[in-house]
Gaussian input, Z-matrix of N, CA and C with variables (Angstrom, degrees):
# hf/3-21g

backbone

0 1
 N
 C     1     B1
 C     2     B2     1     A1
 N     3     B3     2     A2     1     D1
 C     4     B4     3     A3     2     D2
 C     5     B5     4     A4     3     D3
 N     6     B6     5     A5     4     D4
 C     7     B7     6     A6     5     D5
 C     8     B8     7     A7     6     D6
 N     9     B9     8     A8     7     D7
 C    10    B10     9     A9     8     D8
 C    11    B11    10    A10     9     D9
 N    12    B12    11    A11    10    D10
 C    13    B13    12    A12    11    D11
 C    14    B14    13    A13    12    D12
 N    15    B15    14    A14    13    D13
 C    16    B16    15    A15    14    D14
 C    17    B17    16    A16    15    D15
 N    18    B18    17    A17    16    D16
 C    19    B19    18    A18    17    D17
 C    20    B20    19    A19    18    D18
 N    21    B21    20    A20    19    D19
 C    22    B22    21    A21    20    D20
 C    23    B23    22    A22    21    D21
 N    24    B24    23    A23    22    D22
 C    25    B25    24    A24    23    D23
 C    26    B26    25    A25    24    D24
 N    27    B27    26    A26    25    D25
 C    28    B28    27    A27    26    D26
 C    29    B29    28    A28    27    D27
 N    30    B30    29    A29    28    D28
 C    31    B31    30    A30    29    D29
 C    32    B32    31    A31    30    D30
 N    33    B33    32    A32    31    D31
 C    34    B34    33    A33    32    D32
 C    35    B35    34    A34    33    D33
 N    36    B36    35    A35    34    D34
 C    37    B37    36    A36    35    D35
 C    38    B38    37    A37    36    D36
 N    39    B39    38    A38    37    D37
 C    40    B40    39    A39    38    D38
 C    41    B41    40    A40    39    D39
 N    42    B42    41    A41    40    D40
 C    43    B43    42    A42    41    D41
 C    44    B44    43    A43    42    D42
 N    45    B45    44    A44    43    D43
 C    46    B46    45    A45    44    D44
 C    47    B47    46    A46    45    D45
 N    48    B48    47    A47    46    D46
 C    49    B49    48    A48    47    D47
 C    50    B50    49    A49    48    D48
 N    51    B51    50    A50    49    D49
 C    52    B52    51    A51    50    D50
 C    53    B53    52    A52    51    D51
 N    54    B54    53    A53    52    D52
 C    55    B55    54    A54    53    D53
 C    56    B56    55    A55    54    D54
 N    57    B57    56    A56    55    D55
 C    58    B58    57    A57    56    D56
 C    59    B59    58    A58    57    D57
 N    60    B60    59    A59    58    D58
 C    61    B61    60    A60    59    D59
 C    62    B62    61    A61    60    D60
 N    63    B63    62    A62    61    D61
 C    64    B64    63    A63    62    D62
 C    65    B65    64    A64    63    D63
 N    66    B66    65    A65    64    D64
 C    67    B67    66    A66    65    D65
 C    68    B68    67    A67    66    D66
 N    69    B69    68    A68    67    D67
 C    70    B70    69    A69    68    D68
 C    71    B71    70    A70    69    D69
 N    72    B72    71    A71    70    D70
 C    73    B73    72    A72    71    D71
 C    74    B74    73    A73    72    D72
 N    75    B75    74    A74    73    D73
 C    76    B76    75    A75    74    D74
 C    77    B77    76    A76    75    D75
 N    78    B78    77    A77    76    D76
 C    79    B79    78    A78    77    D77
 C    80    B80    79    A79    78    D78
 N    81    B81    80    A80    79    D79
 C    82    B82    81    A81    80    D80
 C    83    B83    82    A82    81    D81
 N    84    B84    83    A83    82    D82
 C    85    B85    84    A84    83    D83
 C    86    B86    85    A85    84    D84
 N    87    B87    86    A86    85    D85
 C    88    B88    87    A87    86    D86
 C    89    B89    88    A88    87    D87
 N    90    B90    89    A89    88    D88
 C    91    B91    90    A90    89    D89
 C    92    B92    91    A91    90    D90
 N    93    B93    92    A92    91    D91
 C    94    B94    93    A93    92    D92
 C    95    B95    94    A94    93    D93
 N    96    B96    95    A95    94    D94
 C    97    B97    96    A96    95    D95
 C    98    B98    97    A97    96    D96
 N    99    B99    98    A98    97    D97
 C   100   B100    99    A99    98    D98
 C   101   B101   100   A100    99    D99
 N   102   B102   101   A101   100   D100
 C   103   B103   102   A102   101   D101
 C   104   B104   103   A103   102   D102
 N   105   B105   104   A104   103   D103
 C   106   B106   105   A105   104   D104
 C   107   B107   106   A106   105   D105
 N   108   B108   107   A107   106   D106
 C   109   B109   108   A108   107   D107
 C   110   B110   109   A109   108   D108
 N   111   B111   110   A110   109   D109
 C   112   B112   111   A111   110   D110
 C   113   B113   112   A112   111   D111
 N   114   B114   113   A113   112   D112
 C   115   B115   114   A114   113   D113
 C   116   B116   115   A115   114   D114
 N   117   B117   116   A116   115   D115
 C   118   B118   117   A117   116   D116
 C   119   B119   118   A118   117   D117
 N   120   B120   119   A119   118   D118
 C   121   B121   120   A120   119   D119
 C   122   B122   121   A121   120   D120
 N   123   B123   122   A122   121   D121
 C   124   B124   123   A123   122   D122
 C   125   B125   124   A124   123   D123
 N   126   B126   125   A125   124   D124
 C   127   B127   126   A126   125   D125
 C   128   B128   127   A127   126   D126
 N   129   B129   128   A128   127   D127
 C   130   B130   129   A129   128   D128
 C   131   B131   130   A130   129   D129
 N   132   B132   131   A131   130   D130
 C   133   B133   132   A132   131   D131
 C   134   B134   133   A133   132   D132
 N   135   B135   134   A134   133   D133
 C   136   B136   135   A135   134   D134
 C   137   B137   136   A136   135   D135
 N   138   B138   137   A137   136   D136
 C   139   B139   138   A138   137   D137
 C   140   B140   139   A139   138   D138
 N   141   B141   140   A140   139   D139
 C   142   B142   141   A141   140   D140
 C   143   B143   142   A142   141   D141
 N   144   B144   143   A143   142   D142
 C   145   B145   144   A144   143   D143
 C   146   B146   145   A145   144   D144
 N   147   B147   146   A146   145   D145
 C   148   B148   147   A147   146   D146
 C   149   B149   148   A148   147   D147
 N   150   B150   149   A149   148   D148
 C   151   B151   150   A150   149   D149
 C   152   B152   151   A151   150   D150
 N   153   B153   152   A152   151   D151
 C   154   B154   153   A153   152   D152
 C   155   B155   154   A154   153   D153
 N   156   B156   155   A155   154   D154
 C   157   B157   156   A156   155   D155
 C   158   B158   157   A157   156   D156
 N   159   B159   158   A158   157   D157
 C   160   B160   159   A159   158   D158
 C   161   B161   160   A160   159   D159
 N   162   B162   161   A161   160   D160
 C   163   B163   162   A162   161   D161
 C   164   B164   163   A163   162   D162
 N   165   B165   164   A164   163   D163
 C   166   B166   165   A165   164   D164
 C   167   B167   166   A166   165   D165
 N   168   B168   167   A167   166   D166
 C   169   B169   168   A168   167   D167
 C   170   B170   169   A169   168   D168
 N   171   B171   170   A170   169   D169
 C   172   B172   171   A171   170   D170
 C   173   B173   172   A172   171   D171
 N   174   B174   173   A173   172   D172
 C   175   B175   174   A174   173   D173
 C   176   B176   175   A175   174   D174
 N   177   B177   176   A176   175   D175
 C   178   B178   177   A177   176   D176
 C   179   B179   178   A178   177   D177
 N   180   B180   179   A179   178   D178
 C   181   B181   180   A180   179   D179
 C   182   B182   181   A181   180   D180
 N   183   B183   182   A182   181   D181
 C   184   B184   183   A183   182   D182
 C   185   B185   184   A184   183   D183
 N   186   B186   185   A185   184   D184
 C   187   B187   186   A186   185   D185
 C   188   B188   187   A187   186   D186
 N   189   B189   188   A188   187   D187
 C   190   B190   189   A189   188   D188
 C   191   B191   190   A190   189   D189
 N   192   B192   191   A191   190   D190
 C   193   B193   192   A192   191   D191
 C   194   B194   193   A193   192   D192
 N   195   B195   194   A194   193   D193
 C   196   B196   195   A195   194   D194
 C   197   B197   196   A196   195   D195
 N   198   B198   197   A197   196   D196
 C   199   B199   198   A198   197   D197
 C   200   B200   199   A199   198   D198
 N   201   B201   200   A200   199   D199
 C   202   B202   201   A201   200   D200
 C   203   B203   202   A202   201   D201
 N   204   B204   203   A203   202   D202
 C   205   B205   204   A204   203   D203
 C   206   B206   205   A205   204   D204
 N   207   B207   206   A206   205   D205
 C   208   B208   207   A207   206   D206
 C   209   B209   208   A208   207   D207
 N   210   B210   209   A209   208   D208
 C   211   B211   210   A210   209   D209
 C   212   B212   211   A211   210   D210
 N   213   B213   212   A212   211   D211
 C   214   B214   213   A213   212   D212
 C   215   B215   214   A214   213   D213
 N   216   B216   215   A215   214   D214
 C   217   B217   216   A216   215   D215
 C   218   B218   217   A217   216   D216
 N   219   B219   218   A218   217   D217
 C   220   B220   219   A219   218   D218
 C   221   B221   220   A220   219   D219
 N   222   B222   221   A221   220   D220
 C   223   B223   222   A222   221   D221
 C   224   B224   223   A223   222   D222
 N   225   B225   224   A224   223   D223
 C   226   B226   225   A225   224   D224
 C   227   B227   226   A226   225   D225
 N   228   B228   227   A227   226   D226
 C   229   B229   228   A228   227   D227
 C   230   B230   229   A229   228   D228
 N   231   B231   230   A230   229   D229
 C   232   B232   231   A231   230   D230
 C   233   B233   232   A232   231   D231
 N   234   B234   233   A233   232   D232
 C   235   B235   234   A234   233   D233
 C   236   B236   235   A235   234   D234
 N   237   B237   236   A236   235   D235
 C   238   B238   237   A237   236   D236
 C   239   B239   238   A238   237   D237
 N   240   B240   239   A239   238   D238
 C   241   B241   240   A240   239   D239
 C   242   B242   241   A241   240   D240
 N   243   B243   242   A242   241   D241
 C   244   B244   243   A243   242   D242
 C   245   B245   244   A244   243   D243
 N   246   B246   245   A245   244   D244
 C   247   B247   246   A246   245   D245
 C   248   B248   247   A247   246   D246
 N   249   B249   248   A248   247   D247
 C   250   B250   249   A249   248   D248
 C   251   B251   250   A250   249   D249
 N   252   B252   251   A251   250   D250
 C   253   B253   252   A252   251   D251
 C   254   B254   253   A253   252   D252
 N   255   B255   254   A254   253   D253
 C   256   B256   255   A255   254   D254
 C   257   B257   256   A256   255   D255
 N   258   B258   257   A257   256   D256
 C   259   B259   258   A258   257   D257
 C   260   B260   259   A259   258   D258
 N   261   B261   260   A260   259   D259
 C   262   B262   261   A261   260   D260
 C   263   B263   262   A262   261   D261
 N   264   B264   263   A263   262   D262
 C   265   B265   264   A264   263   D263
 C   266   B266   265   A265   264   D264
 N   267   B267   266   A266   265   D265
 C   268   B268   267   A267   266   D266
 C   269   B269   268   A268   267   D267
 N   270   B270   269   A269   268   D268
 C   271   B271   270   A270   269   D269
 C   272   B272   271   A271   270   D270
 N   273   B273   272   A272   271   D271
 C   274   B274   273   A273   272   D272
 C   275   B275   274   A274   273   D273
 N   276   B276   275   A275   274   D274
 C   277   B277   276   A276   275   D275
 C   278   B278   277   A277   276   D276
 N   279   B279   278   A278   277   D277
 C   280   B280   279   A279   278   D278
 C   281   B281   280   A280   279   D279
 N   282   B282   281   A281   280   D280
 C   283   B283   282   A282   281   D281
 C   284   B284   283   A283   282   D282
 N   285   B285   284   A284   283   D283
 C   286   B286   285   A285   284   D284
 C   287   B287   286   A286   285   D285

   B1=1.4588
   B2=1.5147
   B3=1.3575
   B4=1.4586
   B5=1.4912
   B6=1.3360
   B7=1.4599
   B8=1.4888
   B9=1.2960
   B10=1.4859
   B11=1.4777
   B12=1.3698
   B13=1.4567
   B14=1.5185
   B15=1.3346
   B16=1.4670
   B17=1.5340
   B18=1.3232
   B19=1.4257
   B20=1.5407
   B21=1.3356
   B22=1.3868
   B23=1.5377
   B24=1.3198
   B25=1.4494
   B26=1.5049
   B27=1.3517
   B28=1.4598
   B29=1.5128
   B30=1.3568
   B31=1.4245
   B32=1.5090
   B33=1.3519
   B34=1.4792
   B35=1.5185
   B36=1.3563
   B37=1.4647
   B38=1.5778
   B39=1.3425
   B40=1.3973
   B41=1.5602
   B42=1.3086
   B43=1.4803
   B44=1.5276
   B45=1.3352
   B46=1.4989
   B47=1.5822
   B48=1.2958
   B49=1.4656
   B50=1.5417
   B51=1.2837
   B52=1.4774
   B53=1.5523
   B54=1.2841
   B55=1.5114
   B56=1.5282
   B57=1.3168
   B58=1.4941
   B59=1.5159
   B60=1.2921
   B61=1.4623
   B62=1.5311
   B63=1.2894
   B64=1.5089
   B65=1.5361
   B66=1.2942
   B67=1.4665
   B68=1.6237
   B69=1.2526
   B70=1.4484
   B71=1.5157
   B72=1.3739
   B73=1.4756
   B74=1.5624
   B75=1.3132
   B76=1.4347
   B77=1.5462
   B78=1.3202
   B79=1.4510
   B80=1.4978
   B81=1.3709
   B82=1.4450
   B83=1.5295
   B84=1.3073
   B85=1.5068
   B86=1.5184
   B87=1.2567
   B88=1.4908
   B89=1.5240
   B90=1.3531
   B91=1.5374
   B92=1.5163
   B93=1.3514
   B94=1.4599
   B95=1.5521
   B96=1.3213
   B97=1.4663
   B98=1.5116
   B99=1.3675
   B100=1.4692
   B101=1.5288
   B102=1.3409
   B103=1.4607
   B104=1.5539
   B105=1.3432
   B106=1.4830
   B107=1.5418
   B108=1.2926
   B109=1.4692
   B110=1.5484
   B111=1.3309
   B112=1.5095
   B113=1.5059
   B114=1.3459
   B115=1.4842
   B116=1.4559
   B117=1.3016
   B118=1.4771
   B119=1.4925
   B120=1.3377
   B121=1.4655
   B122=1.5542
   B123=1.3018
   B124=1.5251
   B125=1.5286
   B126=1.3413
   B127=1.4832
   B128=1.4950
   B129=1.3039
   B130=1.4878
   B131=1.5073
   B132=1.2933
   B133=1.4874
   B134=1.5024
   B135=1.3517
   B136=1.4478
   B137=1.5310
   B138=1.3485
   B139=1.4724
   B140=1.5824
   B141=1.3310
   B142=1.4926
   B143=1.4968
   B144=1.3477
   B145=1.4808
   B146=1.4848
   B147=1.2979
   B148=1.4233
   B149=1.5166
   B150=1.3401
   B151=1.4584
   B152=1.5225
   B153=1.3346
   B154=1.4403
   B155=1.5574
   B156=1.3107
   B157=1.4710
   B158=1.4974
   B159=1.3166
   B160=1.4478
   B161=1.5701
   B162=1.2903
   B163=1.5417
   B164=1.5135
   B165=1.3481
   B166=1.4233
   B167=1.5074
   B168=1.3175
   B169=1.4498
   B170=1.5743
   B171=1.2842
   B172=1.4531
   B173=1.5367
   B174=1.3579
   B175=1.5111
   B176=1.5120
   B177=1.3497
   B178=1.5208
   B179=1.5104
   B180=1.3423
   B181=1.4332
   B182=1.5064
   B183=1.3245
   B184=1.4904
   B185=1.5820
   B186=1.3064
   B187=1.4734
   B188=1.5413
   B189=1.3342
   B190=1.4799
   B191=1.5153
   B192=1.3448
   B193=1.4485
   B194=1.5265
   B195=1.3537
   B196=1.5046
   B197=1.5264
   B198=1.2825
   B199=1.4658
   B200=1.5823
   B201=1.3276
   B202=1.5098
   B203=1.5168
   B204=1.3625
   B205=1.4668
   B206=1.5733
   B207=1.3090
   B208=1.4842
   B209=1.4966
   B210=1.3294
   B211=1.4213
   B212=1.5254
   B213=1.2775
   B214=1.4396
   B215=1.5296
   B216=1.3930
   B217=1.4457
   B218=1.5508
   B219=1.3395
   B220=1.4071
   B221=1.5919
   B222=1.2916
   B223=1.4960
   B224=1.4916
   B225=1.2861
   B226=1.5000
   B227=1.5094
   B228=1.3361
   B229=1.4832
   B230=1.4958
   B231=1.3570
   B232=1.4614
   B233=1.5133
   B234=1.3323
   B235=1.4608
   B236=1.5044
   B237=1.3589
   B238=1.4918
   B239=1.5705
   B240=1.3128
   B241=1.4833
   B242=1.5491
   B243=1.3283
   B244=1.4699
   B245=1.5595
   B246=1.2725
   B247=1.4410
   B248=1.5438
   B249=1.3290
   B250=1.4215
   B251=1.5701
   B252=1.3107
   B253=1.4335
   B254=1.5081
   B255=1.2666
   B256=1.4644
   B257=1.5130
   B258=1.3016
   B259=1.4519
   B260=1.4598
   B261=1.3696
   B262=1.4200
   B263=1.5437
   B264=1.3290
   B265=1.4436
   B266=1.5017
   B267=1.3379
   B268=1.4730
   B269=1.4840
   B270=1.2693
   B271=1.5024
   B272=1.5185
   B273=1.3313
   B274=1.4640
   B275=1.5357
   B276=1.3268
   B277=1.4445
   B278=1.5230
   B279=1.2341
   B280=1.4553
   B281=1.5511
   B282=1.2617
   B283=1.4759
   B284=1.4954
   B285=1.3062
   B286=1.4922
   B287=1.4331
   A1=111.19
   A2=116.83
   A3=117.10
   A4=110.54
   A5=114.48
   A6=117.75
   A7=110.21
   A8=116.98
   A9=123.77
   A10=106.04
   A11=114.78
   A12=121.80
   A13=108.84
   A14=115.05
   A15=120.62
   A16=108.22
   A17=115.90
   A18=118.92
   A19=105.35
   A20=116.08
   A21=120.27
   A22=110.14
   A23=116.91
   A24=122.95
   A25=107.02
   A26=115.08
   A27=117.02
   A28=109.72
   A29=114.00
   A30=119.60
   A31=110.08
   A32=116.30
   A33=119.70
   A34=105.67
   A35=113.58
   A36=118.49
   A37=111.03
   A38=118.43
   A39=120.73
   A40=110.34
   A41=116.09
   A42=117.13
   A43=110.07
   A44=115.44
   A45=121.38
   A46=109.11
   A47=116.17
   A48=119.96
   A49=109.57
   A50=117.63
   A51=120.86
   A52=108.66
   A53=115.14
   A54=118.57
   A55=110.22
   A56=114.56
   A57=117.98
   A58=108.44
   A59=120.80
   A60=121.78
   A61=110.75
   A62=118.06
   A63=120.25
   A64=109.55
   A65=116.43
   A66=121.38
   A67=107.77
   A68=115.80
   A69=119.50
   A70=111.53
   A71=115.92
   A72=120.61
   A73=110.35
   A74=117.71
   A75=121.07
   A76=113.66
   A77=117.53
   A78=119.29
   A79=112.13
   A80=115.11
   A81=119.54
   A82=108.29
   A83=115.35
   A84=122.38
   A85=109.90
   A86=115.70
   A87=120.82
   A88=109.92
   A89=113.39
   A90=116.97
   A91=110.26
   A92=117.72
   A93=120.17
   A94=109.67
   A95=117.02
   A96=119.06
   A97=109.34
   A98=116.55
   A99=120.34
   A100=110.75
   A101=117.80
   A102=123.02
   A103=107.81
   A104=116.23
   A105=119.41
   A106=110.51
   A107=116.01
   A108=119.91
   A109=109.84
   A110=117.56
   A111=121.40
   A112=107.54
   A113=118.23
   A114=121.71
   A115=110.80
   A116=120.70
   A117=125.47
   A118=112.67
   A119=113.98
   A120=120.07
   A121=108.70
   A122=116.64
   A123=119.52
   A124=112.22
   A125=115.04
   A126=119.19
   A127=111.71
   A128=117.43
   A129=121.63
   A130=111.09
   A131=116.81
   A132=119.99
   A133=107.69
   A134=115.72
   A135=119.56
   A136=111.89
   A137=114.23
   A138=116.56
   A139=108.25
   A140=116.02
   A141=119.11
   A142=111.30
   A143=118.15
   A144=123.98
   A145=106.43
   A146=120.71
   A147=123.74
   A148=113.21
   A149=116.92
   A150=121.25
   A151=108.32
   A152=116.95
   A153=120.14
   A154=110.79
   A155=117.92
   A156=121.77
   A157=109.37
   A158=116.93
   A159=119.84
   A160=109.06
   A161=114.12
   A162=119.44
   A163=108.37
   A164=118.49
   A165=124.16
   A166=112.89
   A167=116.21
   A168=124.11
   A169=109.85
   A170=116.89
   A171=121.94
   A172=110.61
   A173=114.15
   A174=121.42
   A175=108.76
   A176=116.93
   A177=120.20
   A178=107.99
   A179=117.80
   A180=121.29
   A181=111.20
   A182=115.00
   A183=120.21
   A184=110.09
   A185=116.01
   A186=119.53
   A187=113.20
   A188=114.49
   A189=117.78
   A190=110.28
   A191=117.16
   A192=120.06
   A193=110.85
   A194=114.28
   A195=118.58
   A196=109.55
   A197=118.39
   A198=121.81
   A199=109.14
   A200=115.54
   A201=121.07
   A202=109.51
   A203=115.93
   A204=118.46
   A205=108.85
   A206=116.64
   A207=119.72
   A208=109.72
   A209=117.96
   A210=121.72
   A211=113.55
   A212=117.57
   A213=123.06
   A214=111.34
   A215=116.50
   A216=121.70
   A217=111.47
   A218=118.96
   A219=124.80
   A220=107.53
   A221=115.23
   A222=118.05
   A223=111.16
   A224=117.22
   A225=121.23
   A226=109.31
   A227=118.10
   A228=121.84
   A229=110.11
   A230=117.37
   A231=119.06
   A232=112.00
   A233=116.13
   A234=119.60
   A235=111.00
   A236=114.69
   A237=119.94
   A238=107.66
   A239=117.69
   A240=121.69
   A241=108.32
   A242=116.30
   A243=119.66
   A244=110.13
   A245=118.87
   A246=123.42
   A247=108.71
   A248=117.76
   A249=120.24
   A250=112.37
   A251=117.68
   A252=121.37
   A253=109.76
   A254=118.57
   A255=120.99
   A256=111.32
   A257=120.20
   A258=121.95
   A259=112.93
   A260=118.05
   A261=121.97
   A262=115.87
   A263=113.97
   A264=122.02
   A265=112.59
   A266=113.22
   A267=118.11
   A268=113.53
   A269=120.97
   A270=123.23
   A271=107.64
   A272=116.72
   A273=119.11
   A274=108.93
   A275=114.33
   A276=118.67
   A277=112.34
   A278=117.97
   A279=124.72
   A280=112.02
   A281=118.50
   A282=120.32
   A283=110.20
   A284=113.83
   A285=120.10
   A286=112.32
   D1=138.07
   D2=-179.69
   D3=-69.87
   D4=161.34
   D5=178.70
   D6=-73.90
   D7=140.47
   D8=-177.41
   D9=-95.07
   D10=143.56
   D11=175.19
   D12=-113.30
   D13=135.15
   D14=178.23
   D15=-69.02
   D16=130.43
   D17=176.65
   D18=-140.25
   D19=130.17
   D20=177.02
   D21=-95.05
   D22=135.95
   D23=-178.79
   D24=-136.66
   D25=129.00
   D26=172.56
   D27=-88.61
   D28=132.34
   D29=-179.05
   D30=-122.36
   D31=153.37
   D32=173.74
   D33=-69.11
   D34=156.27
   D35=-178.26
   D36=-58.34
   D37=-39.99
   D38=-176.95
   D39=-71.58
   D40=-25.90
   D41=176.37
   D42=-72.26
   D43=-45.71
   D44=177.89
   D45=-58.66
   D46=-46.66
   D47=-178.50
   D48=-62.72
   D49=-40.63
   D50=-178.81
   D51=-67.66
   D52=-41.07
   D53=178.72
   D54=-63.30
   D55=-43.53
   D56=-178.46
   D57=-66.21
   D58=-39.99
   D59=177.42
   D60=-65.60
   D61=-40.63
   D62=178.34
   D63=-65.47
   D64=-45.26
   D65=-178.90
   D66=-59.13
   D67=-46.42
   D68=-179.40
   D69=-61.00
   D70=-45.30
   D71=178.43
   D72=-63.07
   D73=-38.06
   D74=-177.36
   D75=-86.82
   D76=-8.49
   D77=-178.33
   D78=72.96
   D79=30.91
   D80=-177.65
   D81=-120.72
   D82=-173.24
   D83=171.73
   D84=-103.07
   D85=162.35
   D86=-179.95
   D87=-59.58
   D88=-39.82
   D89=-176.86
   D90=-63.38
   D91=-33.97
   D92=178.08
   D93=-68.61
   D94=-39.21
   D95=179.42
   D96=-64.13
   D97=-42.07
   D98=177.92
   D99=-60.65
   D100=-44.16
   D101=-179.53
   D102=-59.85
   D103=-45.08
   D104=-178.91
   D105=-62.98
   D106=-40.85
   D107=-178.78
   D108=-66.83
   D109=-37.67
   D110=178.78
   D111=-68.22
   D112=-40.23
   D113=178.90
   D114=-62.30
   D115=-41.99
   D116=176.17
   D117=-62.38
   D118=-44.50
   D119=179.38
   D120=-63.50
   D121=-46.14
   D122=-179.02
   D123=-65.58
   D124=-28.76
   D125=178.55
   D126=-77.59
   D127=-11.30
   D128=176.64
   D129=90.29
   D130=19.77
   D131=176.54
   D132=-81.16
   D133=117.08
   D134=-177.60
   D135=-85.66
   D136=165.78
   D137=178.74
   D138=-61.43
   D139=-35.98
   D140=177.88
   D141=-60.85
   D142=-40.74
   D143=177.87
   D144=-61.35
   D145=-48.16
   D146=179.02
   D147=-61.86
   D148=-39.58
   D149=178.25
   D150=-63.18
   D151=-48.35
   D152=-178.33
   D153=-62.82
   D154=-40.84
   D155=178.84
   D156=-64.61
   D157=-42.17
   D158=-179.15
   D159=-64.49
   D160=-43.86
   D161=-178.61
   D162=-61.81
   D163=-43.99
   D164=179.27
   D165=-63.40
   D166=-42.06
   D167=179.90
   D168=-64.71
   D169=-43.43
   D170=177.74
   D171=-62.45
   D172=-47.47
   D173=179.97
   D174=-59.55
   D175=-45.32
   D176=-179.93
   D177=-61.97
   D178=-40.66
   D179=-178.24
   D180=-61.28
   D181=-43.68
   D182=177.60
   D183=-61.95
   D184=-45.37
   D185=177.21
   D186=-60.23
   D187=-41.98
   D188=179.18
   D189=-65.39
   D190=-40.14
   D191=178.09
   D192=-60.62
   D193=-46.18
   D194=179.93
   D195=-62.14
   D196=-39.45
   D197=-178.22
   D198=-67.22
   D199=-41.56
   D200=176.74
   D201=-60.25
   D202=-43.50
   D203=-178.27
   D204=-64.82
   D205=-41.43
   D206=-179.59
   D207=-64.53
   D208=-42.19
   D209=176.90
   D210=-61.80
   D211=-37.02
   D212=174.04
   D213=-61.01
   D214=-45.78
   D215=177.75
   D216=-62.92
   D217=-41.84
   D218=-178.91
   D219=-66.40
   D220=-42.79
   D221=179.51
   D222=-65.04
   D223=-36.83
   D224=179.90
   D225=-66.08
   D226=-41.27
   D227=176.76
   D228=-64.26
   D229=-42.32
   D230=179.91
   D231=-67.33
   D232=-38.38
   D233=176.27
   D234=-57.87
   D235=-46.09
   D236=-177.55
   D237=-64.61
   D238=-42.61
   D239=-176.30
   D240=-65.03
   D241=-41.92
   D242=-178.40
   D243=-71.10
   D244=-34.62
   D245=177.67
   D246=-66.82
   D247=-41.60
   D248=176.96
   D249=-65.02
   D250=-41.55
   D251=175.00
   D252=-60.86
   D253=-43.38
   D254=-179.13
   D255=-66.94
   D256=-35.96
   D257=173.08
   D258=-64.90
   D259=-43.55
   D260=175.52
   D261=-61.61
   D262=-36.38
   D263=177.06
   D264=-61.72
   D265=-36.52
   D266=-175.69
   D267=-90.78
   D268=-4.09
   D269=-179.73
   D270=-78.51
   D271=141.76
   D272=178.06
   D273=-61.87
   D274=143.63
   D275=179.40
   D276=-75.38
   D277=141.70
   D278=177.48
   D279=-74.75
   D280=139.64
   D281=176.81
   D282=-67.37
   D283=140.44
   D284=-178.15
   D285=-100.14

């Protein structure tokens, strides 16, 4: 790990609150969130890039959720069909 340098930065209250909330949600420290934000800034990632990425991620999450729901419905239909086949298989055969 590279050596860390102490840097003091004055933040607005809402910025600090938002950083604390994000750190708590991510299981990190505020300092780590600041370092990540600085890395993104230095890499040239704009707020618009982040907004688009966030929007795409949320949309993908919705699609994945919809696909999982559909898969659950298909699996339920298949389970019912297999159960019906199993019941039919175990019924005594009728005389011909």
